[in-house]
C-alpha positions as semicolon CSV with decimal commas, in nm:
position;residue;x (nm);y (nm);z (nm)
1;M;0,711;0,305;0,877
2;V;0,306;0,237;0,920
3;A;0,306;0,637;0,914
4;L;0,518;0,661;0,559
5;F;0,289;0,363;0,431
6;L;-0,017;0,575;0,493
7;F;0,117;0,918;0,368
8;Q;0,178;0,716;0,029
9;A;-0,131;0,602;-0,002
10;G;-0,313;0,896;0,080
11;S;-0,100;1,127;-0,105
12;G;-0,123;0,923;-0,416
13;V;-0,558;0,848;-0,386
14;Y;-0,504;1,262;-0,323
15;L;-0,313;1,328;-0,656
16;A;-0,517;1,025;-0,815
17;T;-0,790;1,237;-0,771
18;R;-0,723;1,595;-0,770
19;S;-0,820;1,753;-1,127
20;D;-0,538;1,826;-1,398
21;V;-0,486;2,041;-1,637
22;R;-0,315;1,769;-1,880
23;P;-0,459;1,565;-2,108
24;I;-0,536;1,215;-2,066
25;N;-0,347;0,986;-2,235
26;R;-0,265;0,646;-2,215
27;F;0,077;0,653;-2,039
28;R;-0,159;0,845;-1,791
29;T;-0,405;0,604;-1,717
30;F;-0,218;0,311;-1,658
31;Q;-0,005;0,600;-1,422
32;I;-0,264;0,650;-1,231
33;A;-0,454;0,289;-1,205
34;S;-0,040;0,161;-1,105
35;G;-0,083;0,449;-0,831
36;I;-0,440;0,348;-0,710
37;F;-0,310;-0,009;-0,751
38;L;-0,017;0,043;-0,522
39;A;-0,185;0,249;-0,253
40;V;-0,417;-0,060;-0,188
41;Y;-0,150;-0,326;-0,222
42;L;0,031;-0,075;0,071
43;L;-0,323;-0,066;0,253
44;G;-0,337;-0,407;0,199
45;M;-0,028;-0,594;0,302
46;N;0,023;-0,275;0,644
47;S;-0,314;-0,404;0,721
48;A;-0,264;-0,746;0,704
49;F;0,106;-0,692;0,950
50;V;-0,100;-0,475;1,225
51;F;-0,372;-0,755;1,270
52;A;-0,031;-1,016;1,282
53;R;0,093;-0,849;1,550
54;L;-0,190;-0,655;1,754
55;D;-0,490;-0,946;1,738
56;L;-0,323;-1,273;1,701
57;G;0,062;-1,186;1,903
58;I;0,219;-1,313;1,651
59;D;0,572;-1,171;1,583
60;S;0,569;-0,951;1,234
61;D;0,949;-0,914;1,131
62;W;1,081;-1,040;0,822
63;A;0,962;-1,459;0,870
64;L;0,581;-1,373;0,853
65;A;0,721;-1,210;0,548
66;T;0,899;-1,449;0,396
67;A;0,633;-1,717;0,496
68;A;0,938;-1,966;0,666
69;S;0,889;-2,167;0,831
70;S;0,862;-2,216;1,192
71;G;1,080;-2,502;1,338
């Protein structure tokens, strides 16, 4: 799952930064900006779960993702 998230973020950044012959309009600008935002968001969330699992020893399951109470 982690590898898929990294692939999605990396391929999105690659596609957003490569040259294209299509003209830039508002929709394309919004599409590129939202793709870059999604890539940054996925990397941030992914790194938070990896940090919780490896460094803090917390189970990164549904309870962590939804901030469920521990009691």
